[in-house]
N, CA and C atoms of all chains as a GROMACS GRO file, in nm:
protein
  636
    1MET      N    1   9.980   9.997   7.470
    1MET     CA    2  10.120  10.001   7.427
    1MET      C    3  10.213   9.972   7.545
    2ILE      N    4  10.314   9.892   7.518
    2ILE     CA    5  10.418   9.871   7.618
    2ILE      C    6  10.500   9.999   7.628
    3ALA      N    7  10.522  10.044   7.752
    3ALA     CA    8  10.596  10.170   7.772
    3ALA      C    9  10.743  10.152   7.739
    4PHE      N   10  10.799  10.253   7.675
    4PHE     CA   11  10.942  10.255   7.645
    4PHE      C   12  11.008  10.333   7.757
    5THR      N   13  11.080  10.264   7.842
    5THR     CA   14  11.139  10.325   7.961
    5THR      C   15  11.292  10.322   7.952
    6PRO      N   16  11.357  10.414   8.027
    6PRO     CA   17  11.504  10.419   8.022
    6PRO      C   18  11.564  10.301   8.098
    7SER      N   19  11.697  10.289   8.094
    7SER     CA   20  11.764  10.186   8.173
    7SER      C   21  11.735  10.206   8.320
    8PRO      N   22  11.708  10.100   8.394
    8PRO     CA   23  11.690  10.112   8.539
    8PRO      C   24  11.819  10.166   8.604
    9PRO      N   25  11.808  10.223   8.725
    9PRO     CA   26  11.690  10.228   8.810
    9PRO      C   27  11.597  10.344   8.776
   10TYR      N   28  11.468  10.319   8.794
   10TYR     CA   29  11.364  10.422   8.793
   10TYR      C   30  11.250  10.367   8.878
   11TYR      N   31  11.141  10.440   8.891
   11TYR     CA   32  11.034  10.395   8.978
   11TYR      C   33  10.909  10.352   8.900
   12ALA      N   34  10.832  10.262   8.962
   12ALA     CA   35  10.703  10.219   8.908
   12ALA      C   36  10.599  10.232   9.018
   13VAL      N   37  10.479  10.273   8.980
   13VAL     CA   38  10.364  10.270   9.070
   13VAL      C   39  10.263  10.173   9.011
   14ILE      N   40  10.237  10.065   9.085
   14ILE     CA   41  10.140   9.964   9.041
   14ILE      C   42  10.007   9.997   9.109
   15PHE      N   43   9.908  10.028   9.029
   15PHE     CA   44   9.775  10.064   9.079
   15PHE      C   45   9.678   9.954   9.036
   16THR      N   46   9.632   9.874   9.133
   16THR     CA   47   9.543   9.761   9.105
   16THR      C   48   9.407   9.793   9.164
   17SER      N   49   9.301   9.780   9.084
   17SER     CA   50   9.171   9.824   9.133
   17SER      C   51   9.057   9.732   9.093
   18VAL      N   52   8.955   9.732   9.179
   18VAL     CA   53   8.828   9.667   9.149
   18VAL      C   54   8.725   9.778   9.146
   19LYS      N   55   8.649   9.786   9.038
   19LYS     CA   56   8.552   9.895   9.024
   19LYS      C   57   8.416   9.856   9.083
   20THR      N   58   8.341   9.959   9.119
   20THR     CA   59   8.200   9.940   9.154
   20THR      C   60   8.122   9.935   9.023
   21ASP      N   61   7.990   9.929   9.031
   21ASP     CA   62   7.911   9.938   8.908
   21ASP      C   63   7.866  10.083   8.881
   22LYS      N   64   7.918  10.178   8.964
   22LYS     CA   65   7.884  10.320   8.944
   22LYS      C   66   7.986  10.384   8.850
   23ASP      N   67   7.957  10.374   8.722
   23ASP     CA   68   8.056  10.407   8.621
   23ASP      C   69   8.048  10.552   8.572
   24SER      N   70   7.945  10.623   8.617
   24SER     CA   71   7.917  10.758   8.566
   24SER      C   72   8.038  10.852   8.580
   25GLY      N   73   8.082  10.904   8.468
   25GLY     CA   74   8.192  11.001   8.467
   25GLY      C   75   8.330  10.939   8.468
   26TYR      N   76   8.337  10.808   8.484
   26TYR     CA   77   8.469  10.743   8.497
   26TYR      C   78   8.552  10.754   8.369
   27ALA      N   79   8.493  10.721   8.256
   27ALA     CA   80   8.569  10.720   8.130
   27ALA      C   81   8.624  10.859   8.099
   28GLU      N   82   8.544  10.962   8.121
   28GLU     CA   83   8.588  11.100   8.097
   28GLU      C   84   8.706  11.135   8.187
   29MET      N   85   8.692  11.099   8.317
   29MET     CA   86   8.799  11.132   8.410
   29MET      C   87   8.926  11.055   8.376
   30ALA      N   88   8.912  10.928   8.343
   30ALA     CA   89   9.030  10.846   8.309
   30ALA      C   90   9.101  10.906   8.187
   31HIS      N   91   9.024  10.946   8.090
   31HIS     CA   92   9.080  11.006   7.969
   31HIS      C   93   9.153  11.137   8.002
   32TYR      N   94   9.092  11.218   8.088
   32TYR     CA   95   9.153  11.345   8.128
   32TYR      C   96   9.283  11.320   8.206
   33MET      N   97   9.282  11.221   8.296
   33MET     CA   98   9.403  11.190   8.372
   33MET      C   99   9.517  11.144   8.279
   34GLU      N  100   9.481  11.066   8.176
   34GLU     CA  101   9.583  11.019   8.080
   34GLU      C  102   9.646  11.136   8.006
   35LYS      N  103   9.565  11.237   7.977
   35LYS     CA  104   9.618  11.354   7.910
   35LYS      C  105   9.707  11.437   8.002
   36LEU      N  106   9.667  11.445   8.131
   36LEU     CA  107   9.744  11.524   8.228
   36LEU      C  108   9.877  11.460   8.263
   37VAL      N  109   9.874  11.328   8.286
   37VAL     CA  110   9.990  11.262   8.345
   37VAL      C  111  10.112  11.270   8.252
   38ILE      N  112  10.088  11.268   8.122
   38ILE     CA  113  10.203  11.266   8.030
   38ILE      C  114  10.283  11.396   8.033
   39ASN      N  115  10.222  11.502   8.086
   39ASN     CA  116  10.296  11.628   8.100
   39ASN      C  117  10.349  11.651   8.241
   40GLN      N  118  10.331  11.553   8.326
   40GLN     CA  119  10.374  11.568   8.465
   40GLN      C  120  10.527  11.554   8.474
   41PRO      N  121  10.595  11.642   8.551
   41PRO     CA  122  10.741  11.631   8.562
   41PRO      C  123  10.785  11.494   8.613
   42GLY      N  124  10.882  11.435   8.546
   42GLY     CA  125  10.936  11.307   8.589
   42GLY      C  126  10.861  11.185   8.540
   43TYR      N  127  10.754  11.208   8.462
   43TYR     CA  128  10.676  11.097   8.406
   43TYR      C  129  10.755  11.027   8.295
   44LEU      N  130  10.757  10.893   8.299
   44LEU     CA  131  10.832  10.817   8.198
   44LEU      C  132  10.743  10.735   8.105
   45GLY      N  133  10.621  10.704   8.148
   45GLY     CA  134  10.534  10.621   8.066
   45GLY      C  135  10.433  10.548   8.153
   46HIS      N  136  10.334  10.486   8.089
   46HIS     CA  137  10.242  10.402   8.167
   46HIS      C  138  10.181  10.294   8.078
   47GLU      N  139  10.127  10.192   8.146
   47GLU     CA  140  10.064  10.078   8.080
   47GLU      C  141   9.936  10.046   8.155
   48SER      N  142   9.832  10.005   8.082
   48SER     CA  143   9.703   9.985   8.146
   48SER      C  144   9.631   9.866   8.085
   49ALA      N  145   9.563   9.790   8.169
   49ALA     CA  146   9.479   9.681   8.121
   49ALA      C  147   9.365   9.663   8.220
   50ARG      N  148   9.251   9.620   8.170
   50ARG     CA  149   9.140   9.593   8.261
   50ARG      C  150   9.062   9.472   8.212
   51SER      N  151   9.041   9.376   8.302
   51SER     CA  152   8.940   9.274   8.278
   51SER      C  153   8.860   9.269   8.408
   52GLU      N  154   8.861   9.161   8.483
   52GLU     CA  155   8.791   9.164   8.613
   52GLU      C  156   8.857   9.268   8.704
   53LEU      N  157   8.989   9.268   8.696
   53LEU     CA  158   9.073   9.361   8.772
   53LEU      C  159   9.126   9.468   8.677
   54GLY      N  160   9.151   9.586   8.727
   54GLY     CA  161   9.222   9.686   8.649
   54GLY      C  162   9.365   9.700   8.702
   55ILE      N  163   9.461   9.705   8.612
   55ILE     CA  164   9.600   9.729   8.652
   55ILE      C  165   9.655   9.842   8.567
   56THR      N  166   9.702   9.948   8.633
   56THR     CA  167   9.774  10.054   8.564
   56THR      C  168   9.910  10.067   8.630
   57VAL      N  169  10.014  10.058   8.549
   57VAL     CA  170  10.150  10.079   8.600
   57VAL      C  171  10.203  10.207   8.538
   58SER      N  172  10.243  10.301   8.622
   58SER     CA  173  10.306  10.423   8.570
   58SER      C  174  10.452  10.423   8.614
   59TYR      N  175  10.535  10.484   8.529
   59TYR     CA  176  10.680  10.483   8.551
   59TYR      C  177  10.729  10.626   8.571
   60TRP      N  178  10.824  10.642   8.664
   60TRP     CA  179  10.866  10.774   8.711
   60TRP      C  180  11.015  10.781   8.734
   61GLU      N  181  11.068  10.902   8.720
   61GLU     CA  182  11.212  10.924   8.742
   61GLU      C  183  11.252  10.911   8.887
   62SER      N  184  11.163  10.949   8.978
   62SER     CA  185  11.201  10.961   9.119
   62SER      C  186  11.078  10.954   9.210
   63LEU      N  187  11.102  10.935   9.339
   63LEU     CA  188  10.992  10.939   9.437
   63LEU      C  189  10.930  11.078   9.441
   64GLU      N  190  11.010  11.181   9.418
   64GLU     CA  191  10.958  11.319   9.418
   64GLU      C  192  10.858  11.337   9.304
   65ALA      N  193  10.888  11.277   9.189
   65ALA     CA  194  10.796  11.287   9.075
   65ALA      C  195  10.664  11.217   9.107
   66ILE      N  196  10.671  11.102   9.175
   66ILE     CA  197  10.550  11.029   9.213
   66ILE      C  198  10.467  11.113   9.309
   67GLU      N  199  10.534  11.174   9.406
   67GLU     CA  200  10.468  11.260   9.504
   67GLU      C  201  10.402  11.379   9.435
   68GLY      N  202  10.471  11.435   9.336
   68GLY     CA  203  10.416  11.548   9.260
   68GLY      C  204  10.286  11.511   9.190
   69TRP      N  205  10.282  11.394   9.130
   69TRP     CA  206  10.159  11.349   9.062
   69TRP      C  207  10.050  11.317   9.163
   70LYS      N  208  10.088  11.254   9.274
   70LYS     CA  209   9.989  11.222   9.378
   70LYS      C  210   9.918  11.348   9.426
   71ASN      N  211   9.993  11.458   9.434
   71ASN     CA  212   9.939  11.582   9.488
   71ASN      C  213   9.888  11.680   9.383
   72GLN      N  214   9.896  11.642   9.257
   72GLN     CA  215   9.846  11.729   9.150
   72GLN      C  216   9.697  11.754   9.174
   73LEU      N  217   9.654  11.879   9.161
   73LEU     CA  218   9.520  11.917   9.206
   73LEU      C  219   9.408  11.838   9.139
   74ALA      N  220   9.406  11.834   9.008
   74ALA     CA  221   9.298  11.762   8.938
   74ALA      C  222   9.304  11.612   8.969
   75HIS      N  223   9.425  11.561   8.987
   75HIS     CA  224   9.441  11.420   9.022
   75HIS      C  225   9.388  11.392   9.163
   76ARG      N  226   9.406  11.487   9.254
   76ARG     CA  227   9.351  11.470   9.390
   76ARG      C  228   9.199  11.466   9.387
   77ILE      N  229   9.140  11.548   9.304
   77ILE     CA  230   8.994  11.547   9.290
   77ILE      C  231   8.949  11.411   9.233
   78ALA      N  232   9.023  11.362   9.133
   78ALA     CA  233   8.993  11.231   9.075
   78ALA      C  234   9.004  11.120   9.180
   79GLN      N  235   9.106  11.130   9.265
   79GLN     CA  236   9.124  11.029   9.371
   79GLN      C  237   9.004  11.028   9.466
   80GLU      N  238   8.956  11.146   9.500
   80GLU     CA  239   8.840  11.155   9.592
   80GLU      C  240   8.715  11.094   9.528
   81LYS      N  241   8.692  11.132   9.402
   81LYS     CA  242   8.579  11.075   9.328
   81LYS      C  243   8.592  10.924   9.318
   82GLY      N  244   8.714  10.878   9.299
   82GLY     CA  245   8.740  10.734   9.290
   82GLY      C  246   8.697  10.661   9.415
   83LYS      N  247   8.733  10.717   9.530
   83LYS     CA  248   8.698  10.652   9.657
   83LYS      C  249   8.548  10.662   9.686
   84GLU      N  250   8.488  10.774   9.646
   84GLU     CA  251   8.344  10.793   9.670
   84GLU      C  252   8.260  10.701   9.583
   85GLN      N  253   8.307  10.677   9.460
   85GLN     CA  254   8.214  10.626   9.359
   85GLN      C  255   8.266  10.510   9.276
   86TRP      N  256   8.386  10.523   9.218
   86TRP     CA  257   8.425  10.430   9.111
   86TRP      C  258   8.492  10.302   9.160
   87TYR      N  259   8.564  10.311   9.273
   87TYR     CA  260   8.644  10.196   9.315
   87TYR      C  261   8.584  10.128   9.439
   88ALA      N  262   8.564   9.996   9.428
   88ALA     CA  263   8.528   9.917   9.545
   88ALA      C  264   8.651   9.900   9.633
   89SER      N  265   8.766   9.880   9.570
   89SER     CA  266   8.892   9.867   9.643
   89SER      C  267   9.009   9.889   9.548
   90TYR      N  268   9.120   9.930   9.604
   90TYR     CA  269   9.243   9.939   9.524
   90TYR      C  270   9.366   9.925   9.613
   91ARG      N  271   9.478   9.889   9.550
   91ARG     CA  272   9.608   9.888   9.617
   91ARG      C  273   9.704   9.968   9.530
   92ILE      N  274   9.792  10.041   9.597
   92ILE     CA  275   9.897  10.115   9.529
   92ILE      C  276  10.031  10.067   9.584
   93ARG      N  277  10.118  10.026   9.494
   93ARG     CA  278  10.250   9.979   9.536
   93ARG      C  279  10.357  10.063   9.465
   94VAL      N  280  10.442  10.124   9.544
   94VAL     CA  281  10.550  10.208   9.492
   94VAL      C  282  10.678  10.125   9.492
   95CYS      N  283  10.739  10.114   9.375
   95CYS     CA  284  10.849  10.018   9.355
   95CYS      C  285  10.969  10.082   9.286
   96LEU      N  286  11.086  10.034   9.321
   96LEU     CA  287  11.208  10.068   9.250
   96LEU      C  288  11.234   9.961   9.145
   97VAL      N  289  11.232   9.999   9.017
   97VAL     CA  290  11.261   9.904   8.910
   97VAL      C  291  11.412   9.883   8.905
   98GLU      N  292  11.455   9.761   8.927
   98GLU     CA  293  11.598   9.732   8.935
   98GLU      C  294  11.652   9.672   8.806
   99ARG      N  295  11.564   9.602   8.731
   99ARG     CA  296  11.611   9.529   8.613
   99ARG      C  297  11.497   9.523   8.512
  100GLU      N  298  11.531   9.529   8.384
  100GLU     CA  299  11.428   9.525   8.281
  100GLU      C  300  11.484   9.453   8.159
  101TYR      N  301  11.403   9.366   8.101
  101TYR     CA  302  11.442   9.302   7.975
  101TYR      C  303  11.316   9.265   7.900
  102GLY      N  304  11.334   9.220   7.777
  102GLY     CA  305  11.214   9.195   7.698
  102GLY      C  306  11.237   9.110   7.577
  103PHE      N  307  11.132   9.100   7.500
  103PHE     CA  308  11.131   9.024   7.376
  103PHE      C  309  11.052   9.105   7.274
  104PRO      N  310  11.094   9.124   7.152
  104PRO     CA  311  11.225   9.083   7.103
  104PRO      C  312  11.338   9.142   7.188
  105ASN      N  313  11.452   9.073   7.192
  105ASN     CA  314  11.559   9.110   7.284
  105ASN      C  315  11.604   9.255   7.266
  106THR      N  316  11.614   9.323   7.378
  106THR     CA  317  11.664   9.461   7.378
  106THR      C  318  11.747   9.482   7.502
  107MET      N  319   9.146   8.917   9.139
  107MET     CA  320   9.156   8.950   9.281
  107MET      C  321   9.282   9.032   9.309
  108ILE      N  322   9.269   9.134   9.392
  108ILE     CA  323   9.386   9.208   9.437
  108ILE      C  324   9.465   9.118   9.531
  109ALA      N  325   9.595   9.109   9.509
  109ALA     CA  326   9.679   9.021   9.591
  109ALA      C  327   9.694   9.078   9.732
  110PHE      N  328   9.688   8.989   9.829
  110PHE     CA  329   9.712   9.027   9.968
  110PHE      C  330   9.859   8.999   9.997
  111THR      N  331   9.937   9.105  10.010
  111THR     CA  332  10.082   9.091  10.022
  111THR      C  333  10.127   9.140  10.160
  112PRO      N  334  10.244   9.094  10.206
  112PRO     CA  335  10.293   9.135  10.339
  112PRO      C  336  10.343   9.279  10.335
  113SER      N  337  10.382   9.331  10.450
  113SER     CA  338  10.442   9.465  10.455
  113SER      C  339  10.569   9.468  10.371
  114PRO      N  340  10.588   9.575  10.294
  114PRO     CA  341  10.714   9.587  10.220
  114PRO      C  342  10.832   9.593  10.317
  115PRO      N  343  10.953   9.564  10.269
  115PRO     CA  344  10.988   9.537  10.130
  115PRO      C  345  10.966   9.392  10.088
  116TYR      N  346  10.929   9.377   9.959
  116TYR     CA  347  10.925   9.249   9.890
  116TYR      C  348  10.942   9.281   9.742
  117TYR      N  349  10.940   9.181   9.656
  117TYR     CA  350  10.966   9.206   9.514
  117TYR      C  351  10.840   9.191   9.428
  118ALA      N  352  10.838   9.262   9.317
  118ALA     CA  353  10.732   9.247   9.218
  118ALA      C  354  10.796   9.225   9.081
  119VAL      N  355  10.735   9.141   9.000
  119VAL     CA  356  10.774   9.126   8.860
  119VAL      C  357  10.656   9.171   8.775
  120ILE      N  358  10.677   9.278   8.699
  120ILE     CA  359  10.573   9.331   8.611
  120ILE      C  360  10.597   9.273   8.472
  121PHE      N  361  10.502   9.195   8.425
  121PHE     CA  362  10.513   9.130   8.294
  121PHE      C  363  10.405   9.192   8.204
  122THR      N  364  10.448   9.269   8.106
  122THR     CA  365  10.357   9.341   8.016
  122THR      C  366  10.372   9.280   7.877
  123SER      N  367  10.262   9.242   7.814
  123SER     CA  368  10.274   9.170   7.688
  123SER      C  369  10.169   9.211   7.585
  124VAL      N  370  10.208   9.195   7.460
  124VAL     CA  371  10.116   9.207   7.346
  124VAL      C  372  10.114   9.071   7.280
  125LYS      N  373   9.995   9.017   7.261
  125LYS     CA  374   9.984   8.883   7.204
  125LYS      C  375   9.977   8.888   7.051
  126THR      N  376  10.016   8.775   6.992
  126THR     CA  377   9.992   8.755   6.849
  126THR      C  378   9.848   8.708   6.833
  127ASP      N  379   9.808   8.672   6.712
  127ASP     CA  380   9.675   8.612   6.696
  127ASP      C  381   9.682   8.458   6.698
  128LYS      N  382   9.801   8.406   6.729
  128LYS     CA  383   9.817   8.258   6.738
  128LYS      C  384   9.791   8.213   6.881
  129ASP      N  385   9.666   8.186   6.909
  129ASP     CA  386   9.622   8.165   7.046
  129ASP      C  387   9.623   8.019   7.089
  130SER      N  388   9.648   7.931   6.994
  130SER     CA  389   9.636   7.787   7.019
  130SER      C  390   9.720   7.741   7.138
  131GLY      N  391   9.654   7.682   7.237
  131GLY     CA  392   9.723   7.629   7.354
  131GLY      C  393   9.752   7.730   7.462
  132TYR      N  394   9.726   7.857   7.435
  132TYR     CA  395   9.762   7.962   7.532
  132TYR      C  396   9.683   7.952   7.662
  133ALA      N  397   9.551   7.939   7.651
  133ALA     CA  398   9.466   7.937   7.771
  133ALA      C  399   9.504   7.820   7.862
  134GLU      N  400   9.528   7.704   7.802
  134GLU     CA  401   9.565   7.586   7.881
  134GLU      C  402   9.698   7.610   7.953
  135MET      N  403   9.796   7.664   7.881
  135MET     CA  404   9.926   7.688   7.942
  135MET      C  405   9.915   7.794   8.052
  136ALA      N  406   9.840   7.900   8.027
  136ALA     CA  407   9.824   8.006   8.128
  136ALA      C  408   9.760   7.949   8.254
  137HIS      N  409   9.661   7.864   8.235
  137HIS     CA  410   9.592   7.803   8.349
  137HIS      C  411   9.689   7.712   8.426
  138TYR      N  412   9.769   7.636   8.354
  138TYR     CA  413   9.866   7.547   8.418
  138TYR      C  414   9.972   7.628   8.494
  139MET      N  415  10.019   7.737   8.435
  139MET     CA  416  10.119   7.823   8.502
  139MET      C  417  10.061   7.882   8.631
  140GLU      N  418   9.934   7.922   8.626
  140GLU     CA  419   9.869   7.977   8.747
  140GLU      C  420   9.864   7.873   8.859
  141LYS      N  421   9.842   7.748   8.821
  141LYS     CA  422   9.840   7.641   8.922
  141LYS      C  423   9.978   7.614   8.978
  142LEU      N  424  10.079   7.619   8.891
  142LEU     CA  425  10.217   7.592   8.933
  142LEU      C  426  10.274   7.702   9.022
  143VAL      N  427  10.249   7.827   8.982
  143VAL     CA  428  10.320   7.938   9.046
  143VAL      C  429  10.285   7.950   9.194
  144ILE      N  430  10.161   7.918   9.227
  144ILE     CA  431  10.120   7.937   9.368
  144ILE      C  432  10.193   7.843   9.464
  145ASN      N  433  10.252   7.738   9.411
  145ASN     CA  434  10.330   7.647   9.496
  145ASN      C  435  10.480   7.672   9.488
  146GLN      N  436  10.518   7.775   9.414
  146GLN     CA  437  10.660   7.804   9.396
  146GLN      C  438  10.717   7.867   9.525
  147PRO      N  439  10.835   7.824   9.572
  147PRO     CA  440  10.893   7.884   9.694
  147PRO      C  441  10.909   8.035   9.681
  148GLY      N  442  10.865   8.107   9.782
  148GLY     CA  443  10.880   8.251   9.786
  148GLY      C  444  10.771   8.329   9.713
  149TYR      N  445  10.673   8.258   9.656
  149TYR     CA  446  10.560   8.324   9.588
  149TYR      C  447  10.469   8.390   9.690
  150LEU      N  448  10.430   8.515   9.664
  150LEU     CA  449  10.342   8.588   9.757
  150LEU      C  450  10.204   8.617   9.700
  151GLY      N  451  10.189   8.616   9.568
  151GLY     CA  452  10.060   8.647   9.508
  151GLY      C  453  10.078   8.699   9.367
  152HIS      N  454   9.968   8.712   9.293
  152HIS     CA  455   9.978   8.776   9.162
  152HIS      C  456   9.845   8.836   9.122
  153GLU      N  457   9.853   8.928   9.026
  153GLU     CA  458   9.736   9.000   8.974
  153GLU      C  459   9.748   9.005   8.822
  154SER      N  460   9.636   8.994   8.753
  154SER     CA  461   9.639   8.984   8.608
  154SER      C  462   9.522   9.060   8.546
  155ALA      N  463   9.547   9.124   8.434
  155ALA     CA  464   9.441   9.189   8.357
  155ALA      C  465   9.483   9.189   8.212
  156ARG      N  466   9.386   9.182   8.124
  156ARG     CA  467   9.419   9.190   7.982
  156ARG      C  468   9.311   9.266   7.908
  157SER      N  469   9.352   9.368   7.831
  157SER     CA  470   9.263   9.425   7.730
  157SER      C  471   9.349   9.432   7.603
  158GLU      N  472   9.380   9.547   7.552
  158GLU     CA  473   9.471   9.550   7.436
  158GLU      C  474   9.607   9.493   7.476
  159LEU      N  475   9.649   9.532   7.595
  159LEU     CA  476   9.774   9.489   7.657
  159LEU      C  477   9.742   9.389   7.767
  160GLY      N  478   9.832   9.297   7.792
  160GLY     CA  479   9.819   9.211   7.910
  160GLY      C  480   9.920   9.255   8.015
  161ILE      N  481   9.876   9.262   8.139
  161ILE     CA  482   9.967   9.294   8.250
  161ILE      C  483   9.948   9.187   8.358
  162THR      N  484  10.055   9.120   8.393
  162THR     CA  485  10.053   9.030   8.509
  162THR      C  486  10.163   9.076   8.603
  163VAL      N  487  10.125   9.100   8.727
  163VAL     CA  488  10.224   9.136   8.829
  163VAL      C  489  10.229   9.021   8.929
  164SER      N  490  10.347   8.964   8.949
  164SER     CA  491  10.362   8.862   9.052
  164SER      C  492  10.451   8.917   9.163
  165TYR      N  493  10.425   8.870   9.285
  165TYR     CA  494  10.494   8.922   9.403
  165TYR      C  495  10.575   8.810   9.468
  166TRP      N  496  10.693   8.846   9.514
  166TRP     CA  497  10.791   8.746   9.558
  166TRP      C  498  10.867   8.793   9.682
  167GLU      N  499  10.912   8.696   9.762
  167GLU     CA  500  10.987   8.726   9.884
  167GLU      C  501  11.126   8.780   9.855
  168SER      N  502  11.187   8.736   9.745
  168SER     CA  503  11.329   8.767   9.722
  168SER      C  504  11.364   8.753   9.574
  169LEU      N  505  11.479   8.804   9.537
  169LEU     CA  506  11.530   8.786   9.400
  169LEU      C  507  11.558   8.639   9.371
  170GLU      N  508  11.598   8.564   9.473
  170GLU     CA  509  11.624   8.421   9.456
  170GLU      C  510  11.494   8.349   9.420
  171ALA      N  511  11.385   8.388   9.482
  171ALA     CA  512  11.255   8.326   9.453
  171ALA      C  513  11.216   8.356   9.308
  172ILE      N  514  11.240   8.477   9.262
  172ILE     CA  515  11.209   8.515   9.123
  172ILE      C  516  11.292   8.431   9.026
  173GLU      N  517  11.420   8.416   9.058
  173GLU     CA  518  11.510   8.336   8.976
  173GLU      C  519  11.464   8.190   8.972
  174GLY      N  520  11.418   8.141   9.085
  174GLY     CA  521  11.369   8.003   9.094
  174GLY      C  522  11.251   7.980   9.001
  175TRP      N  523  11.159   8.075   8.997
  175TRP     CA  524  11.041   8.064   8.910
  175TRP      C  525  11.082   8.078   8.763
  176LYS      N  526  11.173   8.172   8.737
  176LYS     CA  527  11.220   8.191   8.600
  176LYS      C  528  11.279   8.062   8.543
  177ASN      N  529  11.346   7.986   8.629
  177ASN     CA  530  11.415   7.864   8.584
  177ASN      C  531  11.335   7.736   8.604
  178GLN      N  532  11.216   7.748   8.658
  178GLN     CA  533  11.131   7.628   8.677
  178GLN      C  534  11.108   7.563   8.540
  179LEU      N  535  11.122   7.432   8.534
  179LEU     CA  536  11.129   7.363   8.405
  179LEU      C  537  11.005   7.385   8.317
  180ALA      N  538  10.887   7.361   8.372
  180ALA     CA  539  10.764   7.377   8.291
  180ALA      C  540  10.746   7.524   8.250
  181HIS      N  541  10.788   7.614   8.339
  181HIS     CA  542  10.779   7.757   8.308
  181HIS      C  543  10.875   7.796   8.196
  182ARG      N  544  10.992   7.733   8.194
  182ARG     CA  545  11.087   7.759   8.084
  182ARG      C  546  11.031   7.713   7.950
  183ILE      N  547  10.965   7.600   7.951
  183ILE     CA  548  10.901   7.552   7.827
  183ILE      C  549  10.792   7.652   7.783
  184ALA      N  550  10.714   7.701   7.881
  184ALA     CA  551  10.609   7.800   7.851
  184ALA      C  552  10.672   7.928   7.793
  185GLN      N  553  10.785   7.970   7.849
  185GLN     CA  554  10.852   8.091   7.800
  185GLN      C  555  10.894   8.073   7.652
  186GLU      N  556  10.945   7.955   7.621
  186GLU     CA  557  10.988   7.930   7.483
  186GLU      C  558  10.870   7.931   7.387
  187LYS      N  559  10.762   7.864   7.427
  187LYS     CA  560  10.639   7.864   7.347
  187LYS      C  561  10.585   8.006   7.331
  188GLY      N  562  10.597   8.083   7.436
  188GLY     CA  563  10.552   8.222   7.433
  188GLY      C  564  10.625   8.303   7.326
  189LYS      N  565  10.757   8.286   7.321
  189LYS     CA  566  10.836   8.361   7.222
  189LYS      C  567  10.813   8.309   7.081
  190GLU      N  568  10.793   8.179   7.068
  190GLU     CA  569  10.770   8.120   6.936
  190GLU      C  570  10.634   8.159   6.878
  191GLN      N  571  10.534   8.172   6.965
  191GLN     CA  572  10.397   8.169   6.916
  191GLN      C  573  10.303   8.276   6.974
  192TRP      N  574  10.297   8.288   7.106
  192TRP     CA  575  10.189   8.365   7.167
  192TRP      C  576  10.214   8.514   7.178
  193TYR      N  577  10.341   8.554   7.196
  193TYR     CA  578  10.370   8.694   7.224
  193TYR      C  579  10.437   8.764   7.106
  194ALA      N  580  10.379   8.876   7.066
  194ALA     CA  581  10.444   8.963   6.968
  194ALA      C  582  10.559   9.037   7.035
  195SER      N  583  10.537   9.079   7.159
  195SER     CA  584  10.642   9.147   7.236
  195SER      C  585  10.605   9.144   7.384
  196TYR      N  586  10.705   9.154   7.467
  196TYR     CA  587  10.680   9.169   7.611
  196TYR      C  588  10.796   9.239   7.678
  197ARG      N  589  10.768   9.295   7.796
  197ARG     CA  590  10.873   9.351   7.883
  197ARG      C  591  10.856   9.289   8.021
  198ILE      N  592  10.968   9.266   8.086
  198ILE     CA  593  10.967   9.217   8.222
  198ILE      C  594  11.047   9.315   8.306
  199ARG      N  595  10.984   9.362   8.413
  199ARG     CA  596  11.052   9.456   8.502
  199ARG      C  597  11.054   9.398   8.643
  200VAL      N  598  11.171   9.387   8.699
  200VAL     CA  599  11.190   9.332   8.833
  200VAL      C  600  11.208   9.450   8.928
  201CYS      N  601  11.122   9.455   9.030
  201CYS     CA  602  11.112   9.574   9.114
  201CYS      C  603  11.115   9.540   9.262
  202LEU      N  604  11.170   9.629   9.340
  202LEU     CA  605  11.160   9.621   9.485
  202LEU      C  606  11.042   9.707   9.531
  203VAL      N  607  10.942   9.644   9.592
  203VAL     CA  608  10.826   9.719   9.642
  203VAL      C  609  10.866   9.784   9.773
  204GLU      N  610  10.861   9.918   9.774
  204GLU     CA  611  10.909   9.992   9.892
  204GLU      C  612  10.794  10.037   9.982
  205ARG      N  613  10.676  10.058   9.920
  205ARG     CA  614  10.564  10.115   9.996
  205ARG      C  615  10.435  10.062   9.937
  206GLU      N  616  10.336  10.040  10.023
  206GLU     CA  617  10.207   9.989   9.976
  206GLU      C  618  10.097  10.048  10.061
  207TYR      N  619   9.990  10.092   9.995
  207TYR     CA  620   9.872  10.137  10.069
  207TYR      C  621   9.750  10.115   9.982
  208GLY      N  622   9.632  10.136  10.041
  208GLY     CA  623   9.514  10.104   9.964
  208GLY      C  624   9.387  10.164  10.016
  209PHE      N  625   9.280  10.123   9.953
  209PHE     CA  626   9.147  10.168   9.987
  209PHE      C  627   9.055  10.047   9.980
  210PRO      N  628   8.969  10.016  10.072
  210PRO     CA  629   8.957  10.086  10.199
  210PRO      C  630   9.090  10.084  10.276
  211ASN      N  631   9.110  10.186  10.360
  211ASN     CA  632   9.240  10.205  10.425
  211ASN      C  633   9.286  10.083  10.502
  212THR      N  634   9.411  10.048  10.479
  212THR     CA  635   9.472   9.936  10.552
  212THR      C  636   9.616   9.971  10.580
   0.00000   0.00000   0.00000
């Protein structure tokens, strides 16, 4: 689903990843993180797609909200497992969304 | 491939889309756009994934570079075809990338 976000400015975190072939436990953790993140303070929405590359973009009210999610305890454990096992490589880009438009026109 | 981008600040355009089932000509146009964009002034890289949702993030030196690509003639024709036929809906978010980090650490 395309995320329904408020008028800019707000923040986006672009998480781009390449997975290893060690998939054990990944789907469960991803599902659990999706359930957790929606209750995180300052969370606005997220979008996800995976083919060769995985891209997840999450949207946030503020840098403080992003920091809060980064440091959330279960999420920190997931991050460690990710580096140990699931991800061959990833990039995280923290961005200020300045402008947004779409189709059908809104 | 994860895009290799310079130190922030630079710009990102997050293009999130839901396709229709009218796929005719889409793959050819997407392939042609990928060939064109890499020669566009101010282009820094892009990343793409599609499952239920499609997400393409392109990276740019400046807002002027983004505007240049938006108005590129063949790209404008592709945008029109996209609205007529290929996309049920999409959102475009123009963002200033403020911070970037990754794994393995860089």
